[in-house]
BAMAR-916035 format. One record per residue (C-alpha): residue in three letters; chain; x, y, z. Coordinates in nm, 4 decimals, padded with zeros to 6 digits. Example, Ala and Ser with C-alpha at 12.3 -4.5 7.8 and 13.67 -1.06 7.14 Angstrom:
BEGIN
ALA, A, 01.2300, -00.4500, 00.7800
SER, A, 01.3670, -00.1060, 00.7140
//
This chain:
BEGIN
UNK, A, -09.4039, -05.1983, 01.3574
UNK, A, -09.4402, -05.2830, 01.7252
UNK, A, -09.8140, -05.2249, 01.7024
UNK, A, -09.8420, -05.4661, 01.4109
UNK, A, -09.6529, -05.7384, 01.5990
UNK, A, -09.8655, -05.6826, 01.9093
UNK, A, -10.1876, -05.7060, 01.7086
UNK, A, -10.0630, -06.0229, 01.5394
UNK, A, -09.9866, -06.1911, 01.8720
UNK, A, -10.3224, -06.0860, 02.0162
UNK, A, -10.5089, -06.2213, 01.7143
UNK, A, -10.3236, -06.5527, 01.7311
UNK, A, -10.3831, -06.5812, 02.1030
UNK, A, -10.7547, -06.5140, 02.0741
UNK, A, -10.8044, -06.7565, 01.7878
UNK, A, -10.6221, -07.0314, 01.9775
UNK, A, -10.8299, -06.9643, 02.2879
UNK, A, -11.1541, -06.9766, 02.0891
UNK, A, -11.0649, -07.3109, 01.9337
UNK, A, -10.9756, -07.4731, 02.2666
UNK, A, -11.3033, -07.3733, 02.4285
UNK, A, -11.5322, -07.5865, 02.2125
UNK, A, -11.3211, -07.9027, 02.2068
UNK, A, -11.4136, -08.0257, 02.5549
UNK, A, -11.7838, -08.0445, 02.4823
UNK, A, -11.7439, -08.3097, 02.2152
UNK, A, -11.6281, -08.5582, 02.4779
UNK, A, -11.9450, -08.5267, 02.6875
UNK, A, -12.2494, -08.7473, 02.6474
UNK, A, -12.5961, -08.6014, 02.6023
UNK, A, -12.6810, -08.6723, 02.9647
UNK, A, -12.3682, -08.4956, 03.0881
UNK, A, -12.4391, -08.1974, 02.8632
UNK, A, -12.7979, -08.1811, 02.9896
UNK, A, -12.6816, -08.2001, 03.3507
UNK, A, -12.4261, -07.9228, 03.3034
UNK, A, -12.6733, -07.6997, 03.1224
UNK, A, -12.9394, -07.7541, 03.3883
UNK, A, -12.6949, -07.6865, 03.6725
UNK, A, -12.5670, -07.3708, 03.5052
UNK, A, -12.9185, -07.2330, 03.4575
UNK, A, -13.0253, -07.3438, 03.8058
UNK, A, -12.7355, -07.1520, 03.9576
UNK, A, -12.8142, -06.8406, 03.7556
UNK, A, -13.1839, -06.8449, 03.8427
UNK, A, -13.1478, -06.9901, 04.1941
UNK, A, -13.3773, -07.2853, 04.1217
UNK, A, -13.4519, -07.5760, 04.3558
UNK, A, -13.3605, -07.9401, 04.2850
UNK, A, -13.7037, -08.0295, 04.1453
UNK, A, -13.6875, -07.7458, 03.8952
UNK, A, -13.3318, -07.8442, 03.8042
UNK, A, -13.4424, -08.2029, 03.7336
UNK, A, -13.7246, -08.0759, 03.5123
UNK, A, -13.4711, -07.8653, 03.3223
UNK, A, -13.2452, -08.1655, 03.2792
UNK, A, -13.5370, -08.3686, 03.1426
UNK, A, -13.6224, -08.0861, 02.9045
UNK, A, -13.2629, -08.0633, 02.7829
UNK, A, -13.2446, -08.4412, 02.7340
UNK, A, -13.5664, -08.4400, 02.5311
UNK, A, -13.4336, -08.1562, 02.3208
UNK, A, -13.0994, -08.3293, 02.2562
UNK, A, -13.2721, -08.6572, 02.1650
UNK, A, -13.4904, -08.4712, 01.9158
UNK, A, -13.1815, -08.3101, 01.7630
UNK, A, -13.0150, -08.6488, 01.7238
UNK, A, -13.3249, -08.7923, 01.5576
UNK, A, -13.3322, -08.4977, 01.3212
UNK, A, -12.9670, -08.5483, 01.2333
UNK, A, -13.0271, -08.9167, 01.1656
UNK, A, -13.3228, -08.8344, 00.9416
UNK, A, -13.1147, -08.5791, 00.7533
UNK, A, -12.8382, -08.8333, 00.7032
UNK, A, -13.0905, -09.0814, 00.5626
UNK, A, -13.2327, -08.8184, 00.3285
UNK, A, -12.8845, -08.7283, 00.2088
UNK, A, -12.8085, -09.0915, 00.1386
UNK, A, -13.1317, -09.1265, -00.0597
UNK, A, -13.0539, -08.8117, -00.2578
UNK, A, -12.7055, -08.9384, -00.3365
UNK, A, -12.8533, -09.2665, -00.4610
UNK, A, -13.1017, -09.0788, -00.6805
UNK, A, -12.8227, -08.8647, -00.8214
UNK, A, -12.6200, -09.1751, -00.8996
UNK, A, -12.9206, -09.3219, -01.0824
UNK, A, -12.9703, -08.9995, -01.2757
UNK, A, -12.6079, -08.9988, -01.3871
UNK, A, -12.6386, -09.3526, -01.5180
//
């Protein structure tokens, strides 16, 4: 019985920890996310400032492309919903 209670508390603790970890990133802008990602990689690879700036630019370009893709997908979904409405009528 003690093992079951211990496992239950561990599972609850880990799930709570996992949920808290991702919440902070939603508050950051794309530029802040790019800066953090570039700094993290620069520290791991021991890069100089010029290389870090290039990484930041790369991350910003990548994030902008993702946002454009999301906007396009949202537009396509809206069009599909309109077509479905027309088909129902």
